[in-house]
C-alpha positions in Angstrom: -56.7 73.4 116.0 -55.4 71.0 113.4 -55.8 72.2 109.9 -55.7 68.8 108.3 -58.2 67.3 110.6 -60.6 70.2 110.6 -60.4 70.5 106.7 -60.9 66.7 106.4 -64.0 66.9 108.7 -65.6 69.7 106.7 -64.6 68.3 103.5 -65.8 64.9 104.2 -69.3 66.0 105.3 -69.4 68.4 102.3 -68.7 65.4 100.2 -72.0 63.8 101.5 -73.9 66.8 100.3 -72.1 67.0 97.0 -72.8 63.3 96.2 -76.5 64.0 96.9 -76.2 67.1 94.7 -75.0 64.8 91.9 -77.8 62.4 92.5 -80.1 65.3 92.2 -78.6 66.6 89.0 -78.5 63.3 87.3 -82.3 62.6 88.1 -83.1 66.1 87.1 -81.3 65.8 83.8 -83.2 62.7 82.9 -86.6 64.0 83.9 -86.4 67.7 82.8 -83.7 67.6 80.1 -82.4 70.9 78.7 -86.1 72.3 78.7 -87.5 75.7 79.2 -89.0 74.6 82.6 -85.6 73.5 83.7 -84.0 76.8 82.8 -86.7 78.8 84.7 -86.2 76.6 87.8 -82.5 77.3 87.8 -83.1 81.0 87.1 -85.5 81.3 90.1 -83.2 79.3 92.3 -80.3 81.7 91.5 -82.2 84.8 92.9 -82.2 84.1 96.6 -78.8 82.4 96.4 -77.2 85.4 94.9 -78.7 87.7 97.6 -77.6 85.1 100.2 -74.1 85.7 99.2 -74.6 89.4 99.7 -76.5 89.1 103.2 -75.4 85.6 104.5 -72.0 85.0 103.3 -69.1 87.0 102.1 -68.9 90.2 103.9 -71.3 89.4 106.7 -70.2 86.1 107.8 -66.5 86.7 107.2 -66.8 89.9 109.3 -68.9 88.3 112.0 -66.5 85.3 112.7 -63.4 87.3 113.9 -65.6 89.5 116.1 -67.4 86.5 117.5 -64.1 84.7 117.9 -62.8 87.7 119.9 -65.6 87.4 122.4 -65.1 83.7 122.8 -61.4 84.3 123.3 -62.1 86.7 126.1 -64.5 84.4 127.9 -63.0 82.9 131.0 -63.4 79.2 131.6 -65.5 78.7 128.6 -67.9 81.5 129.5 -69.8 82.4 126.3 -72.2 85.0 127.8 -70.8 88.0 125.8 -70.4 86.0 122.6 -74.1 84.9 122.9 -75.3 88.5 123.5 -73.4 89.7 120.5 -74.9 87.0 118.4 -78.4 87.8 119.6 -77.8 91.5 118.8 -76.7 90.8 115.3 -79.6 88.4 114.7 -82.0 91.2 115.9 -80.9 93.7 113.4 -80.4 91.5 110.4 -83.5 89.4 110.6 -85.9 92.4 109.9 -83.7 93.6 107.1 -83.9 90.1 105.5 -87.7 90.0 105.9 -88.2 93.5 104.3 -86.0 92.5 101.3 -87.8 89.3 100.8 -91.2 91.1 100.8 -90.1 93.7 98.3 -88.8 90.9 95.8 -92.0 88.9 96.2 -94.2 92.0 95.5 -92.2 93.3 92.6 -91.3 90.0 91.0 -92.8 90.8 87.6 -90.8 93.9 87.3 -87.8 92.0 88.4 -88.1 89.4 85.7 -88.6 92.0 83.1 -85.5 93.9 84.3 -83.0 91.0 84.5 -83.9 88.8 81.6 -83.4 89.3 78.0 -86.3 90.2 75.6 -86.0 86.7 74.2 -86.8 85.3 77.7 -89.6 87.7 78.7 -91.4 87.4 75.3 -91.9 83.7 76.0 -95.1 83.3 77.9 -94.1 80.1 79.6 -90.7 81.5 80.8 -92.2 84.8 81.8 -95.1 83.6 83.8 -93.3 80.6 85.3 -90.3 82.8 86.4 -92.7 85.1 88.3 -94.5 82.2 90.0 -91.3 80.3 90.9 -89.4 83.4 92.0 -92.1 84.4 94.4 -92.3 80.9 95.9 -88.6 80.5 96.5 -87.5 83.9 97.6 -88.4 83.4 101.4 -85.6 80.9 101.2 -83.2 83.9 101.6 -84.3 84.4 105.3 -83.7 80.7 106.1 -80.3 80.3 104.4 -79.0 83.7 105.7 -79.7 82.6 109.2 -78.0 79.4 108.5 -75.0 81.4 107.7 -75.1 83.2 111.2 -75.4 80.0 113.0 -72.6 78.4 110.9 -70.3 81.3 111.8 -71.0 80.8 115.5 -70.4 77.0 115.2 -67.3 77.4 113.1 -65.9 80.0 115.7 -66.3 77.3 118.3 -64.5 74.7 116.1 -67.7 72.8 115.8 -67.7 72.2 112.0 -69.8 69.0 111.7 -73.5 70.5 111.6 -72.6 73.4 109.3 -70.7 71.2 106.9 -73.6 68.6 106.8 -76.5 71.1 106.6 -76.4 71.6 102.8 -77.1 67.9 102.4 -80.6 68.5 103.8 -81.4 70.7 100.9 -80.4 68.1 98.4 -82.4 65.5 100.3 -85.5 67.7 99.9 -84.8 68.4 96.2 -84.3 64.6 95.4 -87.5 63.8 97.3 -89.3 66.2 95.1 -88.0 64.7 92.0 -88.9 61.2 93.1 -92.4 62.2 94.1 -93.2 64.3 91.0 -91.3 62.6 88.1 -93.7 64.0 85.4 -91.3 66.7 84.1 -92.0 70.1 82.9 -93.8 72.7 85.0 -95.1 70.2 87.5 -91.7 69.0 88.5 -90.3 72.5 88.5 -93.0 73.7 90.9 -92.5 70.8 93.2 -88.7 71.4 93.3 -89.1 75.1 94.0 -91.3 74.3 97.0 -88.8 71.7 98.3 -86.1 74.4 98.2 -88.1 76.2 101.1 -88.4 72.8 103.0 -84.6 72.4 102.7 -84.0 75.7 104.1 -86.2 75.1 107.2 -84.4 71.7 107.7 -81.0 73.4 107.5 -81.9 76.1 109.9 -83.5 73.6 112.4 -80.4 71.5 112.4 -78.0 74.5 113.1 -80.2 75.9 115.9 -80.1 72.4 117.5 -76.4 72.2 117.1 -75.9 75.7 118.5 -78.0 74.8 121.5 -75.8 71.6 122.1 -72.9 73.9 122.0 -74.3 75.8 124.9 -75.9 78.7 123.1 -79.6 79.4 122.8 -80.1 82.6 120.9 -83.3 84.6 122.0 -85.2 87.0 119.8 -84.5 90.5 120.9 -85.9 93.8 119.6 -83.6 95.3 117.0 -81.2 97.8 118.6 -78.1 99.4 117.3 -75.6 98.4 120.0 -71.9 99.5 120.0 -71.0 96.0 119.0 -73.3 95.8 116.1 -72.2 99.3 114.9 -68.7 97.8 115.0 -69.8 95.0 112.8 -71.6 97.4 110.5 -68.4 99.5 110.2 -66.6 96.4 109.1 -69.1 95.1 106.7 -71.2 97.9 105.4 -68.8 99.3 102.9 -68.0 95.8 101.7 -71.7 94.9 101.6 -72.4 97.8 99.5 -69.6 97.0 97.3 -70.8 93.4 97.1 -74.0 94.8 95.7 -71.8 95.3 92.7 -71.0 91.5 92.8 -74.7 90.8 92.9 -75.3 93.1 90.0 -72.6 91.5 88.0 -74.0 88.0 88.6 -77.4 89.2 87.4 -75.8 90.4 84.3 -74.3 87.0 83.8 -77.8 85.5 84.1 -79.0 88.2 81.7 -76.4 87.0 79.1 -77.4 83.3 79.7 -81.1 84.3 79.0 -80.1 85.6 75.6 -78.8 82.2 74.5 -80.6 79.1 73.4 -82.9 77.1 75.7 -80.9 74.7 77.9 -78.1 77.2 78.5 -78.8 77.6 82.2 -79.0 73.8 82.5 -75.5 73.4 80.9 -74.0 76.1 83.1 -75.5 74.6 86.2 -74.2 71.1 85.5 -70.7 72.4 84.7 -70.8 74.4 87.9 -71.9 71.4 89.8 -68.6 69.6 88.9 -66.6 72.8 89.4 -68.1 73.4 92.8 -67.2 69.9 94.1 -63.5 70.5 94.4 -64.2 74.1 95.2 -66.4 73.1 98.3 -64.5 70.1 99.4 -61.1 71.9 99.3 -61.4 75.7 99.1 -64.4 76.3 101.3 -63.4 73.6 103.8 -60.0 75.0 104.2 -61.1 78.6 104.3 -63.7 77.7 107.0 -61.0 76.0 109.0 -58.3 78.6 108.8 -60.3 81.8 109.4 -60.9 81.3 113.1 -57.3 80.1 113.5 -55.7 83.1 111.7 -58.1 85.4 113.5 -56.8 84.2 116.9 -53.2 84.5 115.8 -53.8 88.0 114.5 -55.6 88.9 118.0 -52.3 87.6 119.8 -50.0 89.5 117.4 -48.6 86.3 116.1 -48.1 87.3 112.4 -45.6 84.7 111.6 -47.9 81.8 112.8 -50.8 83.4 110.8 -48.8 83.4 107.7 -47.6 79.8 108.3 -51.3 78.6 108.5 -52.0 80.3 105.2 -48.9 78.8 103.6 -49.8 75.2 104.8 -53.4 75.9 103.6 -52.0 76.9 100.2 -49.9 73.7 100.0 -52.7 71.4 100.8 -55.3 73.2 98.6 -53.1 73.1 95.5 -52.1 69.5 96.2 -55.7 68.5 95.6 -57.0 71.3 93.3 -54.5 71.3 90.6 -55.0 67.5 89.6 -58.8 68.1 89.9 -58.6 71.0 87.4 -56.4 69.1 85.0 -58.5 65.9 85.3 -61.8 67.7 84.8 -60.5 69.6 81.8 -59.2 66.5 79.9 -62.0 64.1 80.9 -64.9 66.5 80.8 -66.7 64.9 77.9 -66.9 61.3 79.2 -67.7 62.5 82.7 -70.7 64.6 81.6 -71.9 61.8 79.4 -71.7 59.3 82.2 -73.4 61.6 84.7 -76.2 63.2 82.7 -76.9 61.5 79.4 -80.2 59.6 79.4 -84.0 60.1 79.3 -84.6 63.7 78.1 -80.9 64.6 78.3 -79.4 63.8 74.8 -75.7 63.1 73.8 -75.6 66.6 72.2 -76.6 68.1 75.5 -73.9 66.2 77.3 -71.3 67.4 74.8 -72.2 71.0 75.3 -72.1 70.5 79.1 -68.7 68.9 78.7 -67.3 71.8 76.7 -68.6 74.3 79.3 -66.9 72.3 82.1 -63.6 71.9 80.4 -63.5 75.7 80.2 -64.9 76.7 83.5 -62.4 74.5 85.5 -59.5 76.3 84.0 -60.0 78.8 86.8 -60.4 76.1 89.5 -57.1 76.7 91.1 -57.8 80.4 91.2 -61.2 79.9 92.7 -59.7 77.9 95.5 -56.8 80.3 96.1 -59.3 83.1 96.6 -60.8 81.1 99.5 -57.4 80.6 101.0 -56.1 84.3 100.5 -59.3 86.0 101.6 -59.2 84.9 105.2 -55.8 86.9 105.5 -57.9 90.0 105.0 -61.0 88.9 106.9 -59.0 88.1 110.0 -57.6 91.6 110.1 -61.1 93.0 109.7 -60.4 94.1 106.3 -63.5 93.0 104.3 -63.4 96.0 101.9 -60.2 95.0 99.9 -61.2 91.5 98.8 -64.6 92.7 97.9 -63.3 95.6 95.9 -61.0 93.2 94.1 -63.9 90.8 93.4 -66.1 93.6 92.2 -63.4 94.9 89.8 -62.6 91.5 88.3 -66.2 90.5 88.0 -67.0 93.5 86.0 -64.1 92.8 83.8 -65.6 89.4 83.2 -68.9 91.2 82.4 -67.1 93.4 79.9 -65.6 90.2 78.2 -69.2 88.8 77.9 -70.5 91.9 76.4 -67.8 92.1 73.8 -67.7 88.4 72.8 -70.9 86.5 73.7 -72.8 87.3 70.4 -69.7 86.0 68.5 -68.7 82.9 70.6 -71.9 82.1 72.4 -72.0 80.0 75.5 -68.3 79.4 75.7 -67.8 83.1 76.5 -69.5 82.8 79.9 -67.2 80.1 81.5 -64.0 81.6 79.9 -64.7 85.1 81.3 -65.5 83.5 84.7 -62.1 81.8 84.7 -60.1 84.8 83.6 -61.9 86.9 86.3 -61.0 84.4 88.9 -57.3 84.4 88.1 -57.0 88.2 88.2 -58.9 88.1 91.5 -56.5 85.6 93.0 -53.3 87.2 91.7 -54.4 90.7 92.9 -55.2 89.4 96.4 -51.9 87.7 96.6 -50.0 90.7 95.4 -51.6 92.9 98.2 -50.9 90.4 100.9 -47.3 90.0 99.8 -46.9 93.8 99.5 -48.1 94.3 103.1 -45.8 91.6 104.3 -48.7 89.4 105.5 -48.1 86.4 103.2 -45.7 85.3 100.6 -44.9 82.0 98.8 -41.6 80.9 100.3 -39.1 78.8 98.6 -40.3 75.5 100.1 -43.9 76.2 99.0 -42.8 77.3 95.5 -40.9 74.1 94.9 -43.8 72.0 96.1 -46.2 73.8 93.8 -43.9 73.3 90.8 -43.8 69.6 91.5 -47.5 69.4 91.9 -47.9 71.0 88.5 -45.5 68.5 86.8 -47.2 65.6 88.5 -50.6 66.8 87.3 -49.3 67.4 83.7 -48.2 63.7 83.6 -51.5 62.7 84.9 -53.3 64.7 82.2 -51.3 63.0 79.5 -52.1 59.6 80.7 -55.8 60.4 81.0 -55.8 61.8 77.5 -54.1 58.6 76.0 -56.3 56.3 77.9 -59.3 58.2 76.7 -58.4 57.6 73.1 -57.7 54.0 73.7 -61.3 53.6 75.4 -63.1 55.8 73.0 -65.5 53.1 72.0 -66.6 52.7 75.7 -67.9 56.2 75.9 -70.5 55.7 73.0 -71.7 52.4 74.3 -74.0 51.3 77.1 -74.3 53.1 80.4 -72.3 50.4 82.1 -69.3 50.6 79.7 -69.4 54.4 80.0 -69.1 54.1 83.6 -66.3 51.6 83.3 -64.4 53.6 80.8 -64.7 56.9 83.0 -63.7 55.0 86.2 -60.7 53.5 84.4 -59.3 56.8 83.0 -59.9 58.8 86.2 -58.7 56.0 88.6 -55.4 55.6 86.5 -54.9 59.3 86.4 -55.3 59.6 90.2 -52.9 56.6 90.9 -50.2 58.3 88.7 -50.6 61.6 90.2 -50.5 60.4 93.9 -47.5 58.2 93.2 -45.6 61.1 91.5 -46.5 63.5 94.2 -45.5 61.1 96.9 -42.1 60.2 95.4 -41.1 63.6 94.2 -41.9 65.4 97.5 -44.8 67.3 95.9 -46.8 66.7 99.2 -46.1 66.7 102.8 -46.1 63.1 103.8 -46.9 63.8 107.4 -50.2 65.2 106.3 -51.1 62.1 104.6 -50.2 60.0 107.6 -52.4 62.2 109.7 -55.3 61.7 107.3 -54.6 57.9 107.5 -54.5 58.1 111.4 -51.0 56.6 111.4 -49.4 59.6 113.0 -50.3 61.4 116.2 -51.9 64.8 115.6 -50.1 67.6 117.5 -51.5 71.1 118.3 -48.8 72.8 116.2 -50.0 71.1 112.9 
């Protein structure tokens, strides 16, 4: 498998979804503003998404992929019979669990709202009643999106990345459609959008079921049965999933802190996270998805050196793209948020607050991406527990920071605590891999990372100086704001790429592969 080609495929298709996501957020901001109904929509949407990370991603999918890859590796002449049966056995056990969890949340939603929101939130009749209503509507999304994770794991193990990378775009299509059909704003638009989340979940699952069928696998519904292979998966993921319950709890606590702050806080955090998630999804998630099956197969063949090499090259490529993204978003956060979201119900003051949150949140961007690159080194060895325990510990450290400082510093505490927690997470994961001899930053990689940092620093200085020169553009018409932002970001990007190219901060052969000017070999 070619890491550059696979990562490019995943990243390119993810970009389609992210662009649609930005379109969605831009329309949403202008229609809904930083209103109470907007806050409630984001709160309700977070609930199934947080549980999805517990059931559908993280411990489950990262534990499933290495086992499924093992069965595909053993199949002779492309025979996927055993792999198919294993996937069916897993589906048969986890689907009833998802349905039961969903039913419990729907029934007890009033108590959940009271339990995980602040007194200021629950005392507001609009927020309280609307939270219950939207929470009950959206929660079945958990079933669809968790099955999407299962089918994505199957396709990724077969090196068929296209459908799984494109599927999230369908959710954004559904959400944009709801905004265009119901542009009234307030509770009406919030309800339309929450129903569209369910539609998006059905569309995503339908696409991946079809893609899996094209790959030669049609999963049948079986009665739940605890087979030896399912037990093996549970042995791997159950301790980690229980630990990840702490992750879910910590994220609920983050939501609780946000509900203590002024109306619009969840909107500002969502918009900043949307920008932060763009490089994280295009770079971190894409590379992580691409390298996990590859590392798993090298580990299965006792090829430790090759597995470490895959992780080293992934680190180089990830930081080549992530470091400048972090610097650029930090320096240019204010004009970017103004261009994207200012207008309609979303004021200049709202854009300024979103920009501040973004500039602080992306300080942890390189760490967020490195977690995605380092974690497969554990998952491929069927060690799910360690990264979950590390994540759990650092997340609760972030919760502690919020508890101590949020009353004094307000909204800035949330992104700063998140960034600090991410850096601790990444550093601890690397230290463990290094201590076990699984992965270390060798001399060639260290030199490249230093050169990337230097190039990004120069880029940041250029963006800052140009921003001062073009300051009048950012307070003018929408056209001038766009022109000014494109100018500073474009100039910074050109400076960084030129310096990275001429100083050796990048592997030029990787760029030639992306430009299709060099033949791709199996070793790359």
